[in-house]
MARKOLKOL-903422 format. One record per residue: x, y, z of N, C-alpha, C in turn; residue in three letters. Coordinates in pm, whole numbers, plus 50000, padded with zeros to 5 digits. Layout:
<pts>
XYZXYZXYZALA ...
</pts>
This chain:
<pts>
437121921902386436931904702388435381902502275MET 435441895602182434731891502073433891878202169MET 432071883502198431171870302231430691863702119ASP 431011853902136430621841702010429161842702016HIS 428741842302106427431841602137426081855402076ASN 427101863902087426371878302005425961875701886GLU 424671884801880423631880301776423031893301745SER 422431899401590422301909601600420441907101605ILE 420051895001613419191893601630418281894701822TYR 419631893301902419261892702005418901908902064ASN 419291920701959418811932202000417141933601984ILE 416651926901929415051927401895414521920701980ILE 413691930202114413381919202230411771911902229PRO 412241901802283411541884402265409711893602251PRO 408571887702197407271890702184406861885702395LYS 406191894402452405721888102581404471878502592PRO 404821871802657403921862602686403051864102750VAL 401801864702679400451865802823400071853202885GLU 399821856802979399601841403094397811844603073MET 397211837003055395951832503053395481834003236GLU 394491844003230393831842603383393041834203399LYS 393311825603513391901818803558390461822403614PRO 389431817503526388341819403577387881829603715PRO 387321834803796387391842103933386231832603958MET 386861829604066385831823504124383961828004216HIS 383311820804183381831829204220381311812304317ARG 381021819604436380811809204516378641804104505SER 378681795804505377141791204432376561798004578LYS 376811802704697376161807804773375651821904765HIS 374691826204835374391841004814375041847904916SER 375801859404943376851869305010375641874705085GLY 374391878205039373371884505123372891877305240THR 373081860405263372341853605317373751853905453VAL 373021851005559374071845705638374591832305647PRO 375101829105722375341813205670375131804105805PRO 375271794105783374251783505878374681790306024SER 373881789406109374371794606254375091804406265ALA 374621814506206375261827006188374891834806355SER 375561844006406375731852406516375661862506488THR 376161868206386376921878906334375531891206277PHE 374351887706285373331896606269372611901706353HIS 373031898306480372381906606614373331914506659GLN 373131930106622373581937506674373021945106823HIS 371801942806885371321945506950371521940507059HIS 372141930007082372421920907195374061916207225THR 374221916107374375471910707407375701892907412THR 374331885307408374501873907420373451869507253ASN 374281867307175373561866807017373191850907018PRO 372081848206900371711836206893371471835806780ARG 371741817806729371971818306590370771819706536SER 371141819906413369901822306281369921817406124SER 369171812806042369371804005966369791789005959ASN 369521786006089369891767806145369901759006004LEU 369131761605925368631751805807369761754705712ALA 369911764705682370971772505601369871772705481GLY 368411771305478367921776405359367481788705340ASP 367901797605415367031815105374367661818105264SER 366561826005178366721830905054366991845305078ASP 367151852405184367431864205184367931867905315ASP 368401878205358368561884205472367741877705582LYS 368421870705700367131867405826366871884705872VAL 367431891705924367241906605948367841917705888VAL 366981921005815367001930505765367761946305774LYS 368351952305701369081962905730368301973205804ASP 369071983705886368351990005974368932007805932ARG 368342015705826368752025305829369052038105931SER 370002044205934369782056806053369652048606231HIS 370372039106211370522032706346371122037606440HIS 372632036106381373442046806472374012059506481THR 374742062006364375232074406295374462078906192MET 373482079806174372492083806057372432071605916GLY 372362082005794372062067805736373182057205672LYS 373152054505553373902043705552375062052005441LEU 376212047005426377192050905380376822055205251PRO 376962063705155376672068305018375392075005005GLY 374572075105125373012078105082373092092105088SER 373922102305177374162112505122374602121205040TYR 374462109704930375442119904783374492123304724ALA 374822137904654373862146104540373382139104480LYS 372192140704405371482135204304372412145104201ASN 372852138304053373372147903919371982154803895PRO 371282143703937369882151003782369092167503901GLU 369502167104031368812169304062369592185404140ASN 369272191004015370642206504062369772217404084PHE 370092226204095369262241204110369392245403974THR 368502253703911368032255503806367752272703829LYS 368282276703721367882296703704366942295803775THR 366842311103864365212312003842363982309603952GLY 364682295704029364032289104112363712293604268THR 364772301804291364632307504440364332321304432ARG 364302328004317363892341704300362332343804292ALA 362122355004396360502357304405359962362204247GLU 358482357904237358022357804145357762372904159LYS 357412381904027356952395403996355802393304007VAL 354682400204023353222401203986353242408203880LYS 352622404803779351912412703651351002423703686THR 351052433003606349922447903603348562441103626PHE 348212428203551346932424603528346492419903710ALA 347802411503762347112406903875347282412703987GLU 348392429604019348082437304089346872446404093VAL 346422447703936345182456603909344042448403992LYS 344002436203983343072426403997343152423704156ARG 344122424404232344302422704369344072436104480GLU 344552446004393344962461204497344762472004360ALA 343322471804354342882482704229343442497404306PRO 343122502304407344042517704481345182517604470GLU 346252507504465347202512004430347782517504295MET 346882518404235347092522504112346452536004073LEU 345892542104165345162555204150346562569304123LYS 346532578004094347542589504091346942592504206PRO 348772595904292349072601204398349162616404381THR 348402624904520348492641904484349872650104503GLN 350672654604482351302663304408351722669504532LEU 352752670204560353192676004707353612696704675LYS 352942699404788353112714804783354862717904728PRO 354612730804647356082733504625356592742604712LYS 358132737404751358632744604882359442758304820VAL 360422751804739361382758604669360452770904594ARG 361342781004525360852794504503360962786404338PRO 360462790404251360232787904121361432794004028ALA 361772787103952363262786303844363062804003784VAL 364072811403848363672823503735363902825003623PRO 363132835203508362992834103394364162842003295LYS 364342842803219365362845403137365392859603130LYS 364242868703154364542883603150364752886003253GLY 364262880803388364282879403518366122880303573GLU 366702893203574368282897103536368352898003720GLU 368862893603801369582898003962370352912603997PRO 369892914204104370272927304159371902927704156VAL 372992933204115373992931304147375312945904115MET 376482942904195377342953004207376742961704282ASN 376152957804389375202970304504376882968204588LEU 377382982704651378522979404739378192987204887VAL 378352988704998377722995505111379152999705178THR 379013014605274379793014705333380013015305500THR 378773009505520378523003505658379123000705716LYS 379573001905894380302994905920379212988706048ASN 379182974405997378072965006114378582966906225PHE 380192965906304380362960406391379952973406498VAL 380382986806452379903001106496378382999406487VAL 377552996906374376183000206433375452991206521SER 375972976306490375762969806619375482970306753ASN 377072973206791377302983406925376162995506960ALA 376373003906900375643013806926373973014306912VAL 373433002206826372162992706900372172990706987GLU 372702983107067372662974907158372752983007286THR 373672997807265373513004107361372443015407409ILE 371753018507284370973026007306369403018707274LEU 369773006307316368312996107330367612997307444ALA 366462996007457365702999407568366042982007647ALA 365692988607770365592975807838364472964407789PRO 364172956107873363172943707800362172946407919LYS 361262946907889360652946108033359942938708096LYS 359842936208219360012923408299358132922208261VAL 357342906708277356392904008276356372903108438THR 354932908408422354152904908603354272893308650GLU 354692879908583354712866608592355712859308622GLY 356602869308617358052864408657358532867408768ALA 359642854908826359632854008971360822865409003LYS 360672869709097361852881709153362662874609272ASP 363362867909228364442860109341365142869809473TYR 365352884009415365702890109528364662896209595LEU 363532891609601363002890509704362402880209790HIS 363142871209749362722854209800362422857810008LYS 362172850010057361822849810215363452848510259GLU 364082836910244365402837210259366982839110173ASP 366662855410122367512854609999368952857910116TYR 369992855210093371152858910119371492848010274GLY 370482841810323371152835410451371312822410372LYS 372112814010522372422805310488371382792810453THR 371302779910347370012774310367370322764110497PRO 369012760510562368962754810646369502740110640LYS 369692730810551370082719110514371912718810552TYR 372122730610489373662731810540374102735110688LEU 373502744410725372902747510913373142733510988GLN 372082722310881372142713410973373562701410966ARG 373912703410905375192697510847376272701010888ILE 376432715110928377722720910984377572717311125LYS 376172719811193375782710511323376412696911378LYS 376142685911276376572676411269378312673711272ASP 378822683911188380382681311185380962688311299ILE 380122699711395381002700911503380882692311618ASP 379772687411652379392675111700380252663911694ALA 381142662611553381602654411558382902654311590GLU 383382670111531384362670611575384632672411744TYR 384092675011826383712678011957384092666012054ASP 383312655011990383542638812010385022632512016TYR 385302638711904386672634211817387442642311934ILE 387552652011977388032660112056388222660412222ARG 386682653012243386712648812411387452633712421ALA 387372624812337387972611512311389532610312325LEU 389742625812251391522626812241392012632712382GLN 390892642812422391572644312559391272635112685GLN 390772623912706390152616612781391362602012751GLN 392332599912634393242589812581394632602312627GLN 394722611812640395662615512674395832619612843ASP 394542617812926394802620413053395232605113112ASP 394752596213050395192583013112396412584013088GLU 396962587112959398432585712950399512595413046MET 398832605413062399552609113142399602605713253GLY 398332600213303398872597013462399722585413506SER 400042579113341400742569913354402042573313329LEU 402692584113286403662591713286404232599713412VAL 405292599213465406152600013593407162604813521ARG 407862617013581409142621113622410222612413720PRO 411202608713653412152601913694413122610313823LEU 412952603013922413022609714047414612608114075GLN 415652617114134416502617514116417532604314178GLU 416882601314302417182588414366417462575914299GLU 416662575614192416182564514094417012566514000GLU 417192577714005418242583613846419952576013883ARG 420142583314011421852577913999421652563114091GLN 420312561014103420952542314134421142538513957HIS 420072538413895420502533813751421712538313710LEU 422382546913777423922553113693424792541313771ILE 424702544213900425362534913969425512518713885ASN 424352513313911424212501513802424982501113697GLY 424752510813583425122508013501426762510813458LEU 427232516513552428572516013585429202505613632LYS 428392497113756428912486913753429112475413641SER 428022476513606427982466213459429312471213389LYS 429442484013370430252485313253431812478713349TRP 432272484513446433332476713544433612462113482GLU 432652455213514432332439113513433032435713339GLN 431902440313247432442439113152433682443413106VAL 434252454913100435602459413062436582451813176ASN 436422446513282437652435013307437432426713248THR 436542414213214436682408913131437052410012908ASP 436912420312907437462425012818438942430512806TYR 439632433612883440932435912944441782426312916GLN 440982415912981441382401513007441832395212894ALA 441442398912767441532394212631442432404112544THR 442692411912579443352426512504444902421212450THR 445252413612530446852406812505447002398812412HIS 445192393312371445512380712244445292392312116VAL 446482387512002446132398611872445852388611813THR 446102380911807445732371311705444282363111684LYS 443332364711663441622356911678441612349711565LEU 442552336211623442322328311505441322318511524ASP 440152320711626438792310811598437712320411588THR 436302312311576435202321411554435072325311672VAL 435402319011812434822324311935435632336411991GLY 436882335812003437322346212007437102363011942LYS 436702356811829436262370511755434842370211772VAL 433702364011841432672367711871432272372512012LYS 433322366412113433342370412230433812387512249ARG 434812392012160435052403912155434202410912151LYS 433372408112016432672420711926431642417412065GLU 430802406112077429972407812174430672421712345LYS 431472422812357432142428012461432022445812441TRP 432722444012292432722463012287431432465612224GLU 430202454512180428912461012154428242469612303ALA 428722457312452428032457512589428422471812621GLU 430012474812593430432485212683429702500012573LEU 429792498212420429182510312363427612511312392SER 426782500012448425692506812479425502508712605GLN 426382504612701425912512112865426332523512853ILE 427672530012826428022543412776426952549512724GLU 425922541612621424642557212563423452555612655LYS 423582545312770422212547112848422662555912956ASP 424262551812974424812567613110424672581313066ILE 424942579712974424832596912821423452600512865GLU 421992591312826420412594712879420352599512998LYS 420932591513105420452591713221420712603913293LEU 421702609213223422742626513262421902632813208ASN 420802636813147420032642013122418912651313199ARG 418032659813156417202668213239415952662613190GLN 415322664713319413812661013277413692644913222ASN 413582640813277413602623113226412362619313280ILE 411752615513154410112605513212409832595113208ALA 409152589113334409392572513272407612571013242VAL 407272560613148406412555813084405952544913112ASP 404992542413223404262532713296403832519913237GLY 403732522913102402992510713028403962501312977THR 405262508112946406252497812900406842486813036GLN 
</pts>
């Protein structure tokens, strides 16, 4: 569909209209002077007082204090681009020959040559002896020399340990330690014997009358428990926890009584009086 308002001139964008900026507002008052009756300059007190009451101050009433709280003012630590490290400023200055000669002339004296330690280099005509071959057996030769060698002479000042006064005898300190150990063992044996004697007086053999009395009492107890146990043997359905607990209790008591009777039937039974 054709638009009647369509025109080729509408393709070209119109020229932008530049808006003229209004002039920046600049106050007639100085920005570095506090206003009249200002209290913002009192940084050191919580009860500030007014300043510049007349409003006629041309400069700050209170000067800025550098390094007051956290160092210099912002921007004070910036490096000066003109003050840079130049080549050779940190290198040590090497003294000239004239300066060394003037300050320490003894350092320039020639030093003495060290004596030769190694042999001189052989000359061209000095040829070494070569191609020497021997048939000597050094192992056998060393063994024969060692066997046939005369014993070394003992000097007069050497100490002969075979003729010492206490040679072959036990040292005195070992004898003293042995006596201490034996005395300690005797003391331990005496304590053990004393303890055994005290325990032996408390342990006595069980008399036959007492044994029969205990057996009869256990049998009576077994008959009583067995009677209670037999009274419930017809109950085949253990539908409660109480029935199960009672049956287990009677069976455990009967078993324990039978074990006690079996122990009393043994010979040489001793009774401990400490328990």
